[in-house]
N, C-alpha and C positions, 0 to 999 in steps of 0.2 A: 665353890658356886653351883647351885643346883640348877637343872635346865627347867623351864616352864613350858608344859605340853598344853596345847589348847586343843579341847575336844570339840568337835563341830556337833551342833545340834542336829539330831536325827531329821532327816528329809521328810516333809510332809507332802502328801499328794494334794495338788491343787484342787482336784474334784474327787473328793472322798466318795465311797459309796453310801448312798443315802436310801433309807428305807422307804417303799412306797407311800406310806401315810405321810411322812415328812415332804416327799416330793409333791404330793398333791398339795399339801398346805403352801408350799413354796410357789407351786404354780398359780395357786389362786391370788397370792401376793402380788406375784407379777402381773397377772390379769389385772389385778386392782390398779397397779402403776399405769397399765396402759389406758384404761377407762378414764382414771383421775386426769389424765392429761387433756381431756375434753374441757373439763372445768376451768383449766387454765387458757385453753385455746378454742373457745366455742365454735369457731369458723371450722373445726374439724367437721362439726355436724352437717355443714352444708354441702359436703361431698355426698353424704348418705340422704340428703334431703331434696335438694333442687333437681337432681338428675331423675329420680323416680317421678316426681311430680310433673317435670316437664314431658316424660315419655307418656305417662297417662293421659295427660291433656293432648298430646300430638296424636297418639294413636286413636283416642276416642273420637275427637272432633275433625281431625284431617283426614285419618284413613277409614275410620269406623263407616261411615256412610257409603264409600265406594266398595268397601268388601263385604258388607252385610246388608246394605240398603237402609240401615237405620243405626245410628251410633248407639242407641240405648241398648239394642239387642246385642251389638257387637261388645259393648262395656261388660255384659253377662258373661260372655265368652272370653273376652281378652283378659280381664282383671286376674284371674287365677294365673294365667300365663305370664302375666308382668310381674307377679310376685316371685315367681321361678326365675325369670331373667334377671329381676334385681338383686336376688339372693346370689346369684352365681356372680354378678359384677361386684358385689360387696366385698366377697372372699378375696378378691385382687388386692384390697387394702392390707389384707394379711400378709401377701407377698410384698408389698412396698414398705410397710412398717417394718418387716424383718430384715429387708435388704437395707434400709435406711440405718437401722441399728447395727448391722454388720459392717457397714462401710463407715460408720463413726466411731467403731471400736468398743460399742456398749457390750458385745458379747465377749469381749477380752476381758473386760471388768468383771462380768458374770463368773468367767472361768476362775478367777481369784477367790470367789465365794464359795463356803462349803455348801453349795446346793447341787441337786441332782442335774445332770447334763440335759436331760429332757425337759427340765422345769421351764426354761424361757419359752421354747417351742410351745409346750402345752399352755402356758400363760398367754402368748399371743393368740392361739386359736380360741382360748377361752374368752378373751376380752372381744373376739370377734363375734361371738354370739349375742353378746349384749348389743353390739351395733346392728346386727342382723334383725334382732327384736325390735329395734328402734325403727328400721328401715320398713319393716313388715307392717307394723302398726300404721306408720305414716301412709303408706300405699292403700291400706284399708280405709283409713279415714277419708282420703282423698275420693276414693271409689264409692263410698258411702253417700259421700256429700253429692256425688255427680248422678247418683241413682241405683248402684249397684244393691242387688237385695239377696240375702243370704236364703237358701233353700233349705237347708239342713239344720238350721239353729247354731246355738252355740258349741254343741258338742262336736258338729262338722268343724267349726271354725277353729276350734282348740285343736283337733285332731290335724288340719292343715297346717297350722302354725308348728306344731311338733313335729310332724313330718319334715316340713321346710328346716328346721333348726337341725334335725338329725341329718339331713341329706347336707346341709352346710358344712356341717362338723366334719363329714367325711370329705367333701369336696375341698376343704380348706388344706388338706395334705398335699393336693396337687399345687395349690397357690404356695404352700411352704416350699416344696421342690422348686417351683419357678423363681422364688425370691432367693434360694440358696444358690441356684445356679447362674443368675444373672449378675452381671459385673456391678450394675448400677441401677438406681430406680428408674430411669428412663428406658432401659432394656426390659424391665419388670413390666412396664406398660405394654410395650410391643409385644413381648411374648405371651403376655395374658391375653391379649386381643387376639392374637393368631389362634390360641387355643379355644378361646370362648365364642368368638364369631360364628364358626362353622357349626357348633353344636347347638348354638343357641338360635339361630335363624334358619337353619335346617332342621326344623321340628315344627309341632303343630301349636307352638306358644302363640302364634299370631294369626294362623289360618289353617282350617281343617287339612288333614293330610290327603284327603280324597280328592283334592284339586289339583294334585302334583302328579307328574308323570309315574308311572308305575316303578320305574327302576329307583326313582327318588323317595317313593313311599316305602320301599323296604328298609332303606337307611332311618327313614323318620320314625317308623313304628319300633324299631328298637333302641332308638336313640334315647338314653335315660332322662334326657330333658323332657322329650315327649311323655314318657312315663309319669314323671313327676308332674307335669301340667295336667295330664288326665286324672292323676289321682287328686290333685288340688280341686279340679273341676267337680269330680265326683263328690268329694266330702263337704265342699262348700255349696254345691248346687242342689244335689240329691235329686229328689223327684221333680223339682221346678225345671229341669232341664229336659224332661220326657217332651218329645214331639218338636224338639229343635233338630237341626241336622249335626248339633254339636254332643248329642246326648252320650253320656258315657254310663254303659247299662249298671256297672258295678264298681265300686271302689277297691274291691277287695284284690283284684288281679294287678291293677297299677300301684297298687301301695305296697304289694308284696314285691314286685317288680323293683319298685324304687328302694325298697331296703335291701333288695341283693344288690343292686349297682352301687349303693353306699357301702356295703360290706366289701365289694370288690375294690372299690376305691382305697379303702383304709388298708387292705391287704396289699394293694399294689403299691401305692405311693407312701404310706407311712414308713416302711423300711428303707425305700430309696432316700426319703427324706432325712432320715436319721443317719444313712451312710453319707448323705452330701455334707450334713451339718459337721459330722465329726471329722470330714476331710478338710472343711473350710476353718473350722474354728480350732 
């Protein structure tokens, strides 16, 4: 009687190395997975819609007259800053969605698929760009209805939107890191607010920096949120802002500073996020 020898099949890696082109294609597929969820649950759009509308109306009609003496003049100053603030807060949804997927085991299922390890992260960030665009357009429509007027035409408007999306893409890596480090979605909200409130409200988003104490102006002037708000004002308002106390002489300086800050955010937080992702998944 001859012995039967069983040969085990060769072990396969759960996450084989994937070439970059396939990785990008997989990222787009996963980004579409996130975006299409809105079609099945339209109430997700309310998170990006009601809050920006509420803040625009609140700051225009409640605080505008007290700050600038005229709510219409304040709207011209505030709306570009509101676009910046809203963009920062929308990036928090990347952290919440990522953390929810982690806690529900979605990423464990992704590991069993022959896809690039970084594709789920890139897909989540890519989907965020679609939500960012929706939120930016919504705030602009509300502003135009209330009386906000562009001084630099369509070119300045497109430049502002592109700059905001580029900065959002970079800032999303900080949100990804928060989503990976937090144990549950509730802590994501807490950590996100702790990170966003100081840099958002200690800036020139809502009031000019020259009304603040000198020691605070030093922080406000180097704050990337202030640089991005100045760049947005200069691109959107152009020469129409000349003669007001909020005039930004040229867009080139704030735009260059914003792009440098965006590059720095990617260089710092992308490697940290990938490292945290490998440790958690």
